[in-house]
N, C-alpha and C positions, 0 to 999 in steps of 0.2 A: 307364684302367676298371677297375674292381673287378669280380673272378671272383664269382658269386654260388654258383657251384658250389662253390667251395672253400672260399669264407667262412662256410658254414651247413653243417650237418647234413643239413639239406632243407630246401625251400621249402614251404609249406602253402598253399594256394590254396582257400579255402571263403566257402562262402554258405548262411546259413538263407534258408526261408522259414518265417512266421511272418503271424498275426492280429497287425494291428493295430489299437487301436480307439482312439476319440480320447479321450487321458487318460489309458488305462489303462499297465501295463507289458505288453511284449508276451508274446505265447505261442508260444512256437517249434514248429512243427509238422514240418521235418525239417531235416538237416544234411546236405552231400555236401564234403569235403574230397579235395584232390588233392595226391599228394606229388609237386613236380615232380622231383626227380632219382631217386627208385624208380618213378615213374610208379604208384603205387600211390592206386589211390580207394576211400573210404568212402563208404556212403550210408546215413544214417541215420534213420528213425520215431523221435521224441522224447516220451518222456514226464518227467513230473516226477524220476524217479527216474533218468535214462538218466547214468552214470558217465560223469566226463570222459575225453574217448576222444583225447586227441592226448598224447604225448611231453612230458615235464615238461625244463626246461632253457634253457638262456640258447642255444643252439645250434641255434633253430630261428626260422626268419622266417615270421609270418603274413600274408599277403595277402587282400585284397578292396576291396571298389568301396564307396565310402560306407559303411567299415567300422564306422565309428561304431553302425550299426544290427546288425551281427554281434555287437559286445561289449556291444550292451542283451541281445541273446539268450542270452549267456554269462551275464551277471548275473541275466536268471529262471531259468535250471536253475542258480543257486548256484555256476557257475563261476568259475576266478578267471582273469580276459584276460590276452590272453600279455603278456610283454614286448617283446619288437620287433614292431614293426608296418609294414607300409607300406598306405597307405590310395591305391590308384590314383586316385579322385575328385580327392582333394586334388594328388595330381603333374599329371594332365590339366590342372586350373582352373589350378594354375600353370604348366605349356606354353603353354598360351593366353590367359594374361595380358596384355589390353590389346590384344588381336586383336578389329576395328572388328567391332561387332554380331553377336559372335558368341554370346552367351546367349542375344541375341534370336531371332536365326535357328535354331539349332541346338540350343542347350542342353549340358548337362554329361551326361547320361547313357553308362550301359556300352555300349548299342547306338552312339552317337554317338562315342565316344571310341573304341568297336573299330573302326569304318568309318574313322576318320581314319589309322588305320594299317593300312587295308587287311584287315580282319579280317571274315568272313563271319557273320554274324550272322541270330538269329530274325526275322522276320517282327512286327511292333509288336503287330498284332489277337491274335495267340498270345498275346504276354507278357499285354494287356490280359483276353484267355480268362482262364488262368491265374492272376491274382490273385484276376480274379472267381471261380473253383473253389475257390483256397485261403481268400480272404476269406469267404466262406457258412461257414466253420467246422464242416464236414463233418455227421455223419460220411460218411466217405470210402469207396466201396468199394473190395477191392483193384487192380484195374486204374486206378482214379483214385490211389489212394495212388501205385500204381506210375509215373502220369503227371507227379505233384508232383515226383518223387523225380526223372524223365528231365529236366525242366524243370529243375530246378535245378542239374542234373549239365551244363546245357549254357551255364549262366552262370559253371558254375567256368571250365568250358572255355573261354569266351570271356577269363574275367578271366588264365586261365595263360596263354593267346595273348599277351593285352595285356602283363602284367608283363615277358615276355623280351623285346617288342618297346620298352616304355618303358626298360628300365632301363638304356641308354647312357647315357641324360638322368638316372636317377635317381642313380646311382654313376658320373659322371665322374669322381670323385674322394675321396677321405674326407669331403672337408668338406660336400661335396654329399651322400654319403649320410647321414654322421649328420645333417642337417639335415632329410632327408627322413623319417629315423626321428624324430627328436623331431615332425613333425607327424601323424605314425601313433599317436608316444605320445599325441599333446593327445586324436586322437579317441577312446583308451580314456577320459580323462578327461570328453569331452564325453558319453561312454554314460553314467557313473555320477553326472554333474547330470542329463541328461536322466530316468533310471531316479529320482533322488532324487526331484523337481518340488519345485512351490511348494505351499506347505502353502495352502489356501485356505478361509475360514468356507463352507463349500459350502449352508449354511442358509440364509444370507443371500444368497447367489449365486442360490438356486432360490426363493424368495420373489421376489427381483428379477425373473427370468426370466417367473414366474405373473402378475406384476401388472404387468408392463413398458405395455401397452397404456391402460390407466388412468393408470398413472404418469406414463407421457409428454404426455401431456394438459395434467397439473395443473403439470408441470414447464414445461410451455412459459409458462402462465396467469402462473405463481411468478415465473420471472424475467423476463419482457418487461413485467412491470409496472413495471422500470426503464428499456425502450427502448421500447415500442410500436410492434414492426415486426412482428408475428406477429397475423394473424387466423387466429382457431382455430390450427390445427397448420403453419398455412402461410406461412412466412417471404417478406416484401412489400419487395421491393428499393428502393422509390420511400420506404417507411416507411425503410428502413434508410440511404439517402441522407440524406434530411431528418435524420435524427436525426445522423450523421455531420456534416452541417454544424453544427449547432447545437451539436455538441460542440468543431467548428472542429480536426478531425485531418486532416491530410494524407494522404490515402488514395488509393495507387495506382488508374488505370484502366485499362482494357483497349483496344484500339487504335478502339474506337466510343465511347468518352467515359465507359463504366459502371464503375460501381466495383467492383474485384476482391473478390472472395468465396470465393475457394478458401481452401480449411483454411491454409495455407504464408503468404499474405497477414494472413491475421487472428493465427496465431502471433506473425507479425512484429512487428504492428503494436501486440497487445497486451503486448509487452517493454516498449514506451514510453508505453503510453497504458492504465493500469489497470482502467479504466474499461469498457473493451475485452475485458477476459478473462475475465468471466462468461460474454459472450455467446459468447466464442468456445468454451470448455468446454461450452456448452448445447450447439453446433452439433456441436462433434466426438461429444458422446454421442448424439446423436439420430443422426449417421452413422453410431457404432460398434457400438450397441445394434441398431440395424436391422439388421445383417448379422452380429452375434456369433457366435461359433463359439470363447468360451474352451473349451479344452478339460480338463475335470474330472472327474475319476477315478473309481470308487467309494471310494477311500479317501481322498476329498478332496484331492487335489493337481494341482495346473496342470501337466500334461506335451506339450511340444511339441517338436519337432525343431528342434534351435539353426542347425540346415544350416551348420556350420564351413565356412571357404574358399570362401564364396557371393560375398563382394562383391573387387573388385579390388584390395579394401585386405588380403584375407586373413580380415577379421570375420565372426563368424555374422553372419545374416541368418536368426533366426524369423521366425515367419508373426505381422504384425501384428496379426491377428484371433484365433489363439490361444493366442497366449502375454500373461500379464497384462500385464507389463510393456511392451508391444505396443499396450495399451487405453489408454482415457481414463486421465486422471491420478486421477481420485477412483474409479475401479473398480479401484485398486491399494490400497482398504483393504480388499478383499474378503482381502488377505493376512493371514492369523492365525497365530500360532507353535500348536503343539500345547501341549496341557495338560503342566506341567512343564518346557516347552522357551521358548527365546527365539530373535528372528532379529538377526543384526549385516547391519546392510547396510554395505560396508566399501569406498569408493570412493579411488580415488586422487587429490590434490586436485592440479588444475590438470595435469592431466599433458602435454598438449601442450603444454604452454608448456615442462615441465622439457626434456621430450625434444625440442623445438627449440633450447632453450638447449645441451644434450647434445652432439647432434649436429654443429650448427654450430659449439659452440666458443664461441659468442659471451656472455662474462663478464657484462656486463653484463648480458642476458638471464636468466643464470643468478643475479646478486646480487638481480634482480629476483624470479624464485623462493623465493628462500630467505629473501625478508625478510619473507615471509608473507601478503604481499596483493600479489601480482605487477600489480596492474593502478593501484595506489596508487601502488606505484613506480614505474611510467613514467611518470604524471604529472607526477614530482619530476625523476624522469630528464631528461625531456623538456621541464623548465621550465615546466610548466603548473598544476604547483602548488609551492609553500614546503617547502622542509625542516621536516619535524614536520608535516605535512598529514599527516589519515587520514579515514577516512570518515565520521566524523561531521562535519570541520572543512569536508570538500570534497567534498561527498556528489557533487553533480551532473557536478562534472569527474572522479571517480572512476569514475562509473557511465558517461558519455563513451568515458572509458580502457578501460573494462570489455569495451564491446560495438566499441571499434576493437582489442583485445589479442586477444579471440575472437573478431572478424568476420575479421583476418588468417590467424587459424590457421584459417579454413574456406574461405580463398582467394576474400573478398568483396572488390570494387571499391568506389572513391567512392560511387557511387552505393547500390548495396545498403548500405554501412554507414550512409549517409544515412539511409535508409528502416528499417534495423535501430535506430540510434539515436533517431532521431525528430530529426534535424537537417538543418540546410542542405547540399545536397553540396559546398558550397565548405567549409563549415567541417570536414565530414568527411576533404574532399581534404586540409587540414592537417593535420587529426589523422594521417591516414594517411602525411604526409610526415614529422610529427615521430616517428612509427613507423620510419618507413626511415633517418632521422639517428640517430634515438637505437642502432638494433639495425641496424649497419652490415654487422657482420660475418654476423648471419642471412640479412640481406638478399641480402647477395653468395652465399654458399653455397644457399641455398634459388632463386633465379634461374639459378644455375649447372646446377644439379641441372633444373630444368622444362630450360634451354635443349637440357642432355645428352637427356631422353627425347624433346623435339622430335626432334631430329637422328636418332632412331632408336637410340640406347643405354637402355641398363636402366638402371633404379633398383632396388637391393636393400636390402633391411631386414638388419642384423646377424644374424637369424637366418635370412638364405633365402629369404625371400617378394619377388619378384620384378615388373614389371610392364616391359614393353617395348611400345610403340606399333608396330603395322602395320597399313598400307593405311585409316588413320583421315583423311581429307580435314579434318575438324573438329576437332583434338583440345580439349578441353577445358583449356587453360591453366591456369587459375586452380585446376583439382583436383591439379594436378600439382604445386603448390607443398606442399600439404598430403599429400600421397601421403605422404613419409615418416615426417610424425607418425600420422597415422591408424596405418597400416601398423606401423610401430616398436610403437607401443603396443597392435597385434594381437600382436605378439610377445612383450611382458610379461606380456600379458592371460592366452597360451596356455602360458608358462611356470608363472606366480602356480598359474593350474586347474591344471596337472599336480602339483607340489608339492603343493598344499591335500589334493585327493581322495587322493594318493599316501600322504599323512601322517592318512590316518583323518579329515580333517575333512568335515563332511555339506556340501556347497557344493546350493545348491537350484538355483540360475541365475549365471552372468553377468550384468551389464547395463551394457553398454558399456564402461566403464572402472570397475565395481564388481561386488564379488558380494554375493549375498544368503548368508547360512550359517545355518545351525540350531546350537543346541547346549543341552545339558545345563543347566539354571538353576545346577546346585551348579559347573558347571566356565564357567561364563560368562566370568570373567578370564583366567584360563589360555589358555580356547580363541581368544579375542579376540586376547588377546597376543600367540599363536600364528600364526593366520594374518595379523594384520597384520605380523609382522616375515617372512612368508613374501613376501606381495606386494611389502613393500619392497625384499628380498635381490631377488627376480625381477627388479623395474626399476634395479637397480643390476647384476645379471651381464648386461642388456639393451644398458643406455646407457652404460655403461664404469664404472670402477671411480672414485671419488669422486661420482659423479653419482646420487643414489637419489631417489625421486618421496616424498613423504611420503603418509600415507595418513588419513582420518576413519571413524569410525564411529559410525553409528546405531543404538541401541539399543531394540528392542520384547518386551517380557516378557511371558507369558501372563498375564492375559487380553486383554491391549491388543490393538491390533490396527497393521498398517503404515501410515501415513499420510505422503504426498507432500501438500506444503504445495500444490505449484498447483490439488489436486483437492479442499481439506481442505471448501472452503467449499460445494460442489457436493453432495461427498457427505452432507454435515449436510442439508442442503436434500431432499436425494432419500429419506433413512435417516427424516425428518420425516413428509416425504409418506407413507411406506411405511408408517409407523407407524400413520397413519389409515386405512390403507387394509385392513389385516391385521382 
């Protein structure tokens, strides 16, 4: 184990208290820091003019819990975030990854983490009372200010004790420590992305909110002309079942024999039956708009917590209601670059296929990826289409193969693949077997990983994100098949995010396997070229020499707005109706 006392000049544990309003940059209130070697504690009541209070240099380690919040406060105060960071939230999340039911039963708060290491904490009601006092915004009396500082100091004391208890896990060796420092580095990148936010057409957004009650009724009537399944604003199950029967769509049913009407089923069916897509988008719209909590600041930016490391794969998990990309596809058309700027949506092309091929060493799969169309390539390799076939000449078989290739990536079995592709399960089973025969190297590797995990051994990504199943009587075998690809994809995204933000590129947000970046129109070519190369290099750094993902860039220039093709039709309908109401 590496000794932190000899490695660092000092370890600085810190915590901010701040006011956080939806969509706004944080407003720091106070800061408490504790130097673990010297024992010095500093307590500061903050103003916009407060100067950087920490020593500069590479010999200090900064420690926080859910540390991206602290670095957001650094940015709000115009301080440069630290270079060496440990986020104990990320480390505790990693330590417990795979523990059955853990997140649902206990969660991952500082209090929970501390208690897991037998560290005495404050009562939860006290934390609630203090957060309410801070969020009141003041003005605070001197007694209240001292009370807030003392509360902040208690969090710092707990975090300092937790750091000492967790250090043997964090720094069991130089590789483990470097991986933890990389995760900490990523929290700085997260803070920069959260602080930047996504530019929103706030005028249109406010119009939507103002007119939504009337707009809702008109929208239902407008869309329902093609379906006839609503009465006023009420979805009628019987009418829906009649429509499905008329369309001859093989729709899944509940145990009681009724057609399933959950969002996942609608989404799945609409992939194979385009006539369902508009109805699906309407239902999602009605659901999302009824509880819309999209966080838009006074500066017209959508900001919300990206929640890094919140999933078992290590991916971010931002709110599906507060984050623009968590909402209906048409609502994303609110995204609009500022005057003089453009936006680029740069995504990794078929990232998980590339990762699967690289990690497993399956040359056939890599050849398919490098062909530029891995779905058509699979069809040809499997003998399902002749050499020279393309998506124009063999559209149907390509679409089926695409569903199989993507479905395998998500751990789908034959029945789920059949529903997704709109084919008989026997056909789906044959296609799945063709995939297993074509990519034998991949399947041997994937099933060996799955078995290792089920036998209690850990799975680990190239950059150190791990999962180890413990006390799980019913593990999800299929999700384990996909875990290495999803988690390695997270590694790539984290590394790319660090490199992008550290090179001064304005990253508005990450989206699964893509980034939304902003750029001055005069520098468009330069920045997109630089950002794209950074992403390609990050993928090769993680997957291994000779294995690099391609990237694609979709460009939006002011005064145009971002468009997701899945929501383009609905956006047109809504804005047409809105114009009539205004």
